[in-house]
N, C-alpha and C positions, 0 to 999 in steps of 0.2 A: 166894737171891736177892743183890744187892749190900748193901742196906740190911742185910740181917742179916750179914752179913759185918762189915758197918763197925759196926752195934750189940754184935757177939761182940767187936771189936776193943775199942771202946768201954769195954766191960764189964772188960776189962781196965788199963784206964786209957791208953790209948794213943789218939795222936792221927792220923787219916787224911787222908792227903796222895795225892789220884788223879792216875795221869802223865798228861799229856793233849799231843798234838800240837800245836806254836804255829801260832796263827793261830786257833785252835778259839774259841767265846764263847759255846757255847751250855748254857751250866755251871749253869741251873735244875734238872738233874737231879742234878747233884753234889752240891748244895746239900741238894735233896729226899731223895737217899740217906744224908744223914749226914756227909758228908765237910767236914772244915775249912778242909782246904787244896785246890790243884793243883800240881803239879810239870810247867812247861813242858820238856817236850824238848830241850835246847839244840843237839844234833847237828847239825840245818841252820845254825845259825846258826857255829857254829865250823868247821865246813868252810867255810864262805863268809869267816869271814874269814881262815882259812889261806891260800885261794886270793886273798884281796885280797893278803894279805904276800907271794904267791908273786908277783903282779900277772899275774895270769891273766885273760883280756878277759874284761867283764863281770860280774869278780867285785866289784867298787864295788855293781853295780845288785843281785848277790843278797846281799849285806851288807845291804844297805838294807831291801830286802825280808824276810829274815830276822828283823831287826831290831824293823819293823814289823810285823810276825806275832808274834812275842814280846810286843812291847808291848800291841798290842790286845788278847790272849787276859790276861794284868795288868791292864787296864782293866777287862774284861768281869768277871774275876772279884771284883775289888774290889769295883764298883759291885754285886754280890749276897753281902757282907761274907765272901768266902773269901780265906784267907791267899793267898800267892804265892811258893812255890819255885821254883829253877830248878837243871836238872842234865843232862852228857853231853855229855863233851870239855869243860868250861870249864877254863880253866887259868889262869896269873900274865899270859897273852899279853894274854887275851880278855877276861876277868872285869871290870876296869874298864868296857870302853867299854858292854859288857851291861846292868852295872847304871845305868850312866848315862844308858841310855834307856826301859830298862823299870822300871817305878815297882813301888817298895812290894816288894822283894822280900826275904822273911824270912829264908829260907836257901837256901844253895845246896849242893850235892852234888858233890864233886871230888875222891872219890877217885883214881882212874887218875893224873892230873896231879900231884896231890902225893906221891904217892910215885915217882911216878917224879922229879919236882923234887929232891925230900927225899935220893932215893939220891945223887945230885950234891951239893947245898948243904948238906945234914944237914937231918934233920925239924924243930928248932926253929927256924933261919934260916926256911924254908921255911913254917912258919905263922907265923911274924911276919909274912913278907910277905902271905900271905893274909889275914890279920888285921887290916893296913894298907889292902890294898885294899878292902875291904869296910867297914871304921869299924868295926870290931869291937874 
């Protein structure tokens, strides 16, 4: 079972975060299974953000809905004492807005964008910009 897998990771000294869809709020089972955090899948938010930047019709509504879904998940998780991580397609362009709306994000996963941006601007400069955005 998932709880057994989580217990095995804890025995190795690992913190466990379970990936969740944005808008999900039923986190009692996550807590009962022993996970300490959720990680909100931010792909829909990133897609809506890109669409809004391109001026696509209805994209502003989709962006607001995506942010509301992520925020709802963060609030529900935090209310149960779970930490909140986020990740997928986050970048320098969309991260600040996400963090401004979604409360209490502890970690973000930014592998793809960071590497792509570092190829253009260099790793040190790219990491500095992400640290500035996250307040790290």
